[in-house]
C-alpha positions as MATLAB code, in Angstrom:
seq = 'MTRQELSKARNPDLRASLVAIVRAATMARQIAMQTNTAIVVVKDGKLTRIPAELLRTDVA';
ca = [
       4.058  108.974   74.396;
       4.455  105.938   76.555;
       2.108  105.038   79.406;
       4.759  106.078   81.893;
       5.176  109.473   80.243;
       1.406  109.964   80.206;
       1.124  109.131   83.889;
       3.702  111.822   84.700;
       2.200  114.537   82.484;
       1.360  117.829   84.166;
      -1.839  118.318   82.214;
      -4.691  116.323   83.795;
      -6.449  115.969   80.430;
      -3.346  114.389   78.953;
      -3.064  111.989   81.905;
      -6.704  110.925   81.390;
      -6.359  110.538   77.616;
      -5.245  106.891   77.699;
      -8.288  105.884   79.730;
     -10.507  107.764   77.275;
      -8.906  106.048   74.279;
      -9.385  102.598   75.823;
     -13.009  103.435   76.647;
     -13.635  104.627   73.064;
     -12.057  101.465   71.612;
     -14.260   99.284   73.823;
     -17.369  101.173   72.739;
     -16.356  100.911   69.069;
     -16.030   97.137   69.413;
     -19.429   96.896   71.113;
     -21.115   98.960   68.399;
     -19.419   96.916   65.678;
     -20.769   93.720   67.221;
     -24.273   95.178   67.564;
     -24.344   96.395   63.956;
     -22.477   93.395   62.547;
     -19.740   95.551   61.030;
     -15.970   95.309   61.087;
     -13.535   97.608   62.819;
     -10.213   98.672   61.354;
      -7.098   98.678   63.540;
      -3.387   99.050   62.959;
      -1.566   95.787   63.665;
       2.160   95.506   63.041;
       2.024   98.761   61.090;
      -0.696   97.530   58.713;
      -4.400   98.325   58.550;
      -6.374   95.239   59.520;
     -10.128   94.666   59.341;
     -11.577   92.687   62.230;
     -15.079   91.399   61.435;
     -17.819   91.387   64.057;
     -17.807   87.601   64.159;
     -14.200   87.616   65.335;
     -14.903   90.350   67.882;
     -17.649   88.195   69.361;
     -15.203   85.354   69.950;
     -12.967   87.786   71.902;
      -9.907   86.588   69.995;
      -9.189   89.944   68.328;
];
């Protein structure tokens, strides 16, 4: 679903899901930095590890 489709959804939980996903991603990055571990994301259709050092530079 696109952001526009989500914003027009009838179900309030579905409309709030994007905000929840962004909040969870932010928390995952913070925890990864605190524990000095990498996170794994999908970039251009490929799994990519982003190490904590790169997260700290805010480039990722």
